[in-house]
C-alpha positions as CSV (number, residue, x, y, z in Angstrom):
1,M,-49.0,0.2,-8.9
2,E,-45.4,0.0,-9.9
3,G,-44.7,-2.4,-12.7
4,N,-48.3,-3.2,-13.2
5,E,-48.5,-1.1,-16.4
6,K,-46.8,-4.1,-18.1
7,I,-49.7,-6.5,-17.4
8,K,-51.7,-5.8,-20.5
9,D,-48.8,-7.3,-22.5
10,H,-48.6,-10.5,-20.5
11,K,-52.0,-12.2,-20.6
12,V,-51.8,-15.9,-19.8
13,D,-54.0,-18.9,-20.4
14,L,-53.2,-20.7,-17.2
15,G,-51.5,-20.4,-13.8
16,I,-49.5,-23.0,-12.0
17,L,-49.1,-22.7,-8.3
18,G,-46.1,-24.7,-7.1
19,G,-45.7,-26.1,-3.7
20,T,-42.9,-27.9,-1.9
21,G,-40.2,-29.1,-4.3
22,L,-41.7,-27.5,-7.5
23,Y,-40.0,-24.1,-8.0
24,E,-39.8,-24.1,-11.7
25,I,-41.4,-25.7,-14.7
26,E,-39.0,-27.2,-17.2
27,G,-39.7,-26.8,-20.9
28,L,-40.8,-23.2,-20.6
29,T,-39.8,-20.9,-23.5
30,D,-39.9,-17.1,-23.9
31,I,-39.4,-16.8,-20.1
32,K,-40.1,-13.6,-18.3
33,E,-40.2,-12.6,-14.7
34,I,-43.1,-10.3,-13.8
35,P,-43.4,-8.7,-10.4
36,L,-46.9,-7.6,-9.4
37,E,-48.5,-5.5,-6.7
38,T,-52.1,-6.3,-6.0
39,P,-54.8,-4.4,-4.0
40,F,-54.1,-7.1,-1.4
41,G,-50.4,-6.6,-1.2
42,A,-47.5,-8.5,-2.7
43,P,-47.7,-12.1,-3.9
44,S,-45.3,-14.7,-2.6
45,E,-42.8,-14.2,-5.5
46,V,-42.5,-12.8,-9.0
47,Y,-44.6,-14.6,-11.6
48,I,-42.6,-16.6,-14.1
49,L,-44.3,-16.4,-17.5
50,G,-43.5,-18.4,-20.6
51,E,-44.9,-20.7,-23.2
52,L,-45.4,-24.4,-22.6
53,E,-47.0,-26.8,-25.0
54,G,-48.3,-23.9,-27.1
55,K,-50.0,-22.2,-24.2
56,R,-49.0,-19.1,-22.2
57,V,-48.6,-20.0,-18.6
58,A,-47.7,-18.2,-15.4
59,F,-45.9,-20.0,-12.6
60,L,-45.8,-18.9,-9.0
61,S,-44.0,-20.4,-6.0
62,R,-46.5,-20.2,-3.2
63,H,-43.8,-20.5,-0.5
64,G,-41.4,-18.1,-2.2
65,Q,-38.0,-18.9,-3.6
66,G,-36.1,-21.0,-1.1
67,H,-39.4,-22.0,0.7
68,R,-39.3,-19.2,3.2
69,I,-43.0,-18.6,3.8
70,L,-45.1,-20.7,6.1
71,P,-48.5,-21.9,5.0
72,S,-50.2,-19.6,7.5
73,E,-48.0,-16.6,6.3
74,I,-48.8,-16.9,2.6
75,N,-50.7,-14.0,1.1
76,Y,-53.2,-16.2,-0.6
77,R,-55.4,-13.3,-1.7
78,A,-52.5,-11.5,-3.5
79,N,-51.4,-14.8,-5.1
80,I,-54.8,-15.5,-6.7
81,Y,-55.5,-11.9,-7.5
82,G,-52.2,-11.7,-9.3
83,F,-53.4,-14.6,-11.6
84,K,-56.6,-12.6,-12.1
85,M,-54.6,-9.6,-13.2
86,L,-52.8,-11.8,-15.7
87,E,-56.2,-12.9,-17.0
88,A,-55.6,-16.6,-16.2
89,E,-58.9,-18.5,-16.5
90,R,-57.4,-21.7,-15.0
91,V,-55.0,-22.5,-12.1
92,I,-53.4,-25.8,-11.4
93,S,-52.1,-26.3,-7.9
94,V,-49.3,-28.7,-7.2
95,S,-48.5,-29.5,-3.5
96,A,-47.3,-32.1,-1.1
97,V,-49.8,-34.0,1.0
98,G,-49.9,-36.9,3.5
99,S,-52.0,-39.9,2.9
100,L,-54.8,-40.9,5.2
101,K,-55.7,-44.1,3.3
102,E,-53.7,-47.4,3.1
103,E,-54.4,-47.6,-0.6
104,I,-53.0,-44.2,-1.3
105,K,-49.2,-44.7,-1.1
106,P,-46.3,-42.4,-1.0
107,Q,-45.4,-41.2,-4.5
108,D,-49.0,-41.6,-5.7
109,I,-50.8,-38.5,-7.0
110,V,-54.3,-37.6,-5.9
111,F,-56.7,-35.2,-7.7
112,A,-58.9,-34.3,-4.7
113,D,-62.3,-32.9,-5.4
114,Q,-63.5,-32.0,-1.9
115,F,-62.1,-30.1,1.1
116,F,-62.5,-30.1,4.8
117,D,-61.1,-26.7,5.9
118,R,-59.8,-26.4,9.5
119,T,-57.8,-23.3,8.9
120,R,-58.3,-19.9,10.5
121,R,-56.9,-17.6,7.9
122,K,-58.3,-15.0,5.4
123,N,-60.0,-16.9,2.7
124,T,-62.2,-14.3,0.9
125,F,-61.8,-11.2,-1.1
126,F,-65.0,-9.8,0.4
127,G,-65.7,-7.7,3.5
128,E,-65.0,-4.0,4.0
129,G,-68.5,-3.0,3.1
130,I,-69.5,-5.8,0.7
131,A,-71.0,-9.2,1.5
132,A,-71.0,-12.1,-0.9
133,H,-71.5,-15.9,-0.5
134,I,-70.1,-18.2,-3.2
135,S,-71.4,-21.7,-3.8
136,F,-68.6,-24.1,-2.8
137,A,-70.5,-27.5,-2.8
138,D,-68.1,-28.7,-5.6
139,P,-64.9,-26.8,-4.9
140,V,-62.7,-27.8,-7.8
141,C,-63.3,-27.4,-11.5
142,P,-64.5,-30.9,-12.7
143,S,-63.3,-30.2,-16.3
144,L,-59.8,-29.2,-15.4
145,S,-59.4,-31.9,-12.8
146,E,-60.6,-34.5,-15.3
147,V,-58.0,-33.4,-17.9
148,L,-55.2,-33.7,-15.3
149,Y,-56.3,-37.1,-14.1
150,T,-56.6,-38.4,-17.7
151,A,-53.1,-37.1,-18.5
152,G,-51.7,-38.9,-15.5
153,K,-53.6,-42.1,-16.3
154,D,-52.4,-42.0,-20.0
155,L,-48.8,-41.7,-18.7
156,G,-49.2,-44.8,-16.7
157,L,-48.8,-43.1,-13.4
158,R,-50.3,-44.1,-10.0
159,V,-53.1,-41.6,-9.9
160,H,-56.4,-41.3,-7.9
161,K,-59.5,-39.5,-9.0
162,G,-61.4,-37.6,-6.3
163,G,-61.1,-37.6,-2.5
164,T,-61.3,-35.3,0.4
165,Y,-58.4,-33.0,1.3
166,I,-58.3,-31.9,4.9
167,C,-56.6,-28.5,5.2
168,I,-54.8,-27.5,8.4
169,D,-53.0,-24.4,9.4
170,G,-49.6,-26.0,10.3
171,P,-46.8,-25.6,10.4
172,A,-46.7,-28.5,12.8
173,F,-47.7,-31.9,11.4
174,S,-50.7,-33.7,13.1
175,A,-50.7,-35.5,16.4
176,R,-51.5,-39.2,15.9
177,A,-54.9,-38.7,17.6
178,E,-55.7,-35.9,15.1
179,S,-54.6,-38.1,12.1
180,N,-56.8,-41.0,13.2
181,I,-59.8,-38.7,13.7
182,Y,-59.3,-37.3,10.2
183,R,-59.3,-40.9,8.9
184,S,-62.5,-41.6,10.7
185,W,-64.1,-38.6,9.0
186,G,-63.3,-40.2,5.7
187,C,-60.6,-37.8,4.6
188,H,-58.1,-39.0,2.0
189,V,-55.2,-36.7,2.2
190,I,-53.9,-33.9,4.4
191,G,-52.2,-30.6,3.5
192,M,-51.9,-27.0,4.5
193,T,-52.8,-24.8,1.5
194,S,-55.3,-25.9,-1.1
195,A,-58.6,-25.2,0.5
196,T,-57.8,-21.5,0.9
197,E,-56.6,-21.3,-2.7
198,A,-59.8,-23.0,-4.0
199,K,-62.1,-20.6,-2.2
200,L,-60.3,-17.6,-3.6
201,C,-60.2,-19.0,-7.1
202,R,-63.9,-19.6,-7.0
203,E,-64.5,-16.0,-6.0
204,A,-62.2,-14.8,-8.8
205,E,-64.1,-17.1,-11.3
206,I,-60.9,-19.0,-12.0
207,C,-61.1,-22.8,-12.7
208,Y,-59.0,-24.5,-9.9
209,A,-57.8,-28.1,-9.7
210,T,-55.3,-29.5,-7.2
211,M,-52.6,-32.1,-8.0
212,N,-51.5,-33.6,-4.7
213,L,-48.2,-35.4,-4.5
214,V,-48.3,-38.0,-1.7
215,S,-45.1,-37.9,0.3
216,D,-46.0,-39.9,3.4
217,Y,-48.6,-41.6,5.5
218,D,-48.9,-38.7,7.9
219,V,-48.5,-40.2,11.4
220,W,-51.4,-42.7,11.7
221,H,-49.6,-45.7,10.0
222,V,-47.9,-47.5,12.9
223,E,-45.8,-49.6,10.5
224,E,-44.4,-46.5,8.7
225,E,-42.1,-43.8,10.0
226,P,-44.0,-40.7,11.1
227,V,-44.0,-37.8,8.6
228,S,-40.9,-35.6,8.7
229,V,-39.4,-33.0,6.4
230,E,-36.7,-35.5,5.3
231,I,-39.3,-38.0,4.2
232,I,-41.4,-35.4,2.4
233,L,-38.4,-34.0,0.4
234,E,-37.1,-37.5,-0.5
235,N,-40.4,-38.7,-1.9
236,L,-41.0,-35.4,-3.7
237,R,-37.6,-35.8,-5.4
238,Q,-38.8,-39.1,-6.7
239,N,-42.1,-38.0,-8.2
240,I,-41.8,-34.3,-9.0
241,H,-40.9,-35.1,-12.6
242,Q,-44.2,-37.0,-12.8
243,A,-46.1,-33.8,-11.8
244,K,-44.3,-31.9,-14.6
245,A,-45.1,-34.7,-17.1
246,I,-48.8,-34.5,-16.2
247,I,-48.8,-30.7,-16.6
248,K,-47.2,-30.9,-20.0
249,K,-49.5,-33.7,-21.2
250,A,-52.6,-31.8,-19.8
251,L,-51.6,-28.6,-21.5
252,S,-51.3,-30.4,-24.8
253,I,-54.9,-31.6,-24.6
254,L,-56.6,-28.8,-22.7
255,P,-59.1,-26.8,-24.9
256,E,-58.0,-23.2,-25.6
257,Q,-61.2,-21.8,-24.1
258,R,-63.2,-23.2,-21.2
259,E,-66.5,-21.8,-22.6
260,D,-69.3,-24.0,-21.4
261,Q,-67.2,-26.9,-20.0
262,C,-67.8,-25.7,-16.4
263,E,-69.6,-23.0,-14.4
264,C,-66.5,-21.5,-12.8
265,G,-66.7,-18.4,-15.0
266,L,-70.1,-17.6,-13.6
267,A,-69.4,-18.2,-9.9
268,M,-70.0,-14.6,-8.9
269,E,-73.4,-14.3,-10.6
270,N,-76.1,-13.2,-8.2
271,I,-74.1,-13.9,-5.0
272,V,-73.4,-10.3,-3.9
273,V,-76.0,-9.5,-1.3
274,T,-75.0,-5.9,-0.6
275,K,-76.9,-3.2,-2.5
276,P,-74.5,-1.7,-5.1
277,E,-75.1,1.9,-3.9
278,L,-73.9,0.9,-0.4
279,I,-70.6,-0.6,-1.4
280,P,-67.8,1.8,-0.6
281,G,-66.0,3.2,-3.7
282,E,-62.6,2.1,-2.4
283,T,-63.9,-1.5,-2.0
284,K,-65.4,-1.5,-5.5
285,E,-62.1,-0.4,-6.9
286,K,-60.2,-3.0,-4.9
287,L,-62.4,-5.7,-6.4
288,R,-62.8,-4.2,-9.8
289,L,-61.4,-7.2,-11.7
290,I,-63.8,-9.6,-9.9
291,L,-66.9,-7.4,-9.9
292,K,-66.7,-5.5,-13.2
293,K,-69.1,-7.9,-15.0
294,Y,-71.8,-7.5,-12.3
295,L,-71.6,-3.9,-10.9
296,K,-72.0,-0.8,-13.0
297,S,-69.4,1.9,-12.4
């Protein structure tokens, strides 16, 4: 694949997926732009590599430069596989969400640890002759999420540990009836991207944690103005610097290696149910970076 011969020279420790309002990470040094082509097509943008707080990081804008890609149009598989090609063991996702709880206010930050996925998009690397079923009971990396939460708390920010993120296709925001039903289900925040990313990171054995920047009360709160693009962007302008501060603080305290801190690096162990000899060669090659520990050539 064109340009991919450079990958071996650009291994990173951690990936950062930016959402609305986060198109670059300040403080990066030794900055390089690396275009990648994956077996699943092109990622949303070039990966911006650099060094931050002594660690090699790769940043990717999930919606593309200028926010031109809808949530349902994002090539999630290519985005996550690109991080795998760069050998990232951890991915931090930063995105805008709406609050479904009175106590979670606009400009707060929520580190959700559960998902309710209502999307109908491709959310697996498998198929095409291979069946596999990951465990997704605890969908985010507890170690990475704890580091991010601790960093936010140490900085004196309004942060919330845990909660359920309901993921919808969009691009329309919820109807008020939908918003109230999600509240009755016990969901805490609503967004359009993270559940898909989390599933693919689990299959790729990448630690994943999501930092959700609360921009609004969705549409359920009758005393607040219903969510709009203007409200989202205004609140994100107010707290995007907080997200960057958390990332820098977290990187400064994050252990170099994940080692035995979590089980994310073993997520694919014993979960492929297709007999190896029946898996098409083309599919094996497509999933080589994910399967190489478990399938002999």
